[in-house]
N, C-alpha and C positions, 0 to 999 in steps of 0.2 A: 612683742616688742618690749624692751625694757622701759618701764614707765618714766624713768629719770632721763632717758635719752631722747633727743629731738631728732626728727627726720632731717636729713641734710638740706633738702630743698624746701619742703613745706613747713618746717619747724613744728610739725604736729607731734603729739605725744602718744597717740593711739593709732591703731590700724584704721579705725573708723574715721578719724580726723584726716589721715592720709588719703583715704578714699574720697572723702568730701572735697579735699583740696584738688585732687586730679580730675574730679568730675567737672570742675570749673576752670581748669588750667590746661595748657597745651605743653607737652614736654619739649617741643622744639623751641619754646621761649627760654628754656633753661639749659638745654644740651646743645651747645653750638659746635661741639666736636663730633656730633653724629654724622656718620658717613652718608653720602648720597647713595641712593638705592636704585639699581636698574631693574626694571620689571620686564620680564619677557612673557608675552602671551602665547599660549600654545593651543593648538586645536588637535582634535583627534579624528581619525578616520577608521572605519571598520576594515579589518583585514581577515581574510579567511584563515581559520585556525591552522590548517596544514601549511599555508604560506608563512604565517607568523612563526610556526615551529621551525621551518627551514631557515628563516632569517635569524631566529634565536641561535640555532646551531652555528651558522656562519659567523655571527657576532662573537660567540664564545671562542671559536677557532681563531679569530682575529684579535681577541682580547679587548674588544670594545663593547659598548652597550648597544642594545637593540636600537635605541633611538639614534645613536650616532651613525650606525651602519645604514639604517633606513634613510636618514637625512642625506648621507653621502651618496647613496645609490639614486635617490630621487633627484638630487642636484645633478648628478652625472647624466641621467636621462633627460633632464630639462636642457642641459648644455648641448647634448646630441640633437635634440629636437630643434633648438635654435640654429644649429649648424645646417641641419637639413633644410630648414626654411630659407636660410640665407643663400644656399647653393643653387 
């Protein structure tokens, strides 16, 4: 960092001073334009390798990710199961 230049927020002149500043401050107090962030939690399940490879091939043929295809198929099966129970 140029020694004659001040940091825009902390007014620090060195990298060490900037570090010290942010050790005791929260950026959200200064960055009011920061967008809200949506966090999605994911879980994983074990899938037999041959089954995974088959899903991978199908996803490639359809031009979607393995995750998208697996989620779509699982949702379809759940919807079918709900219909079976309702009948």
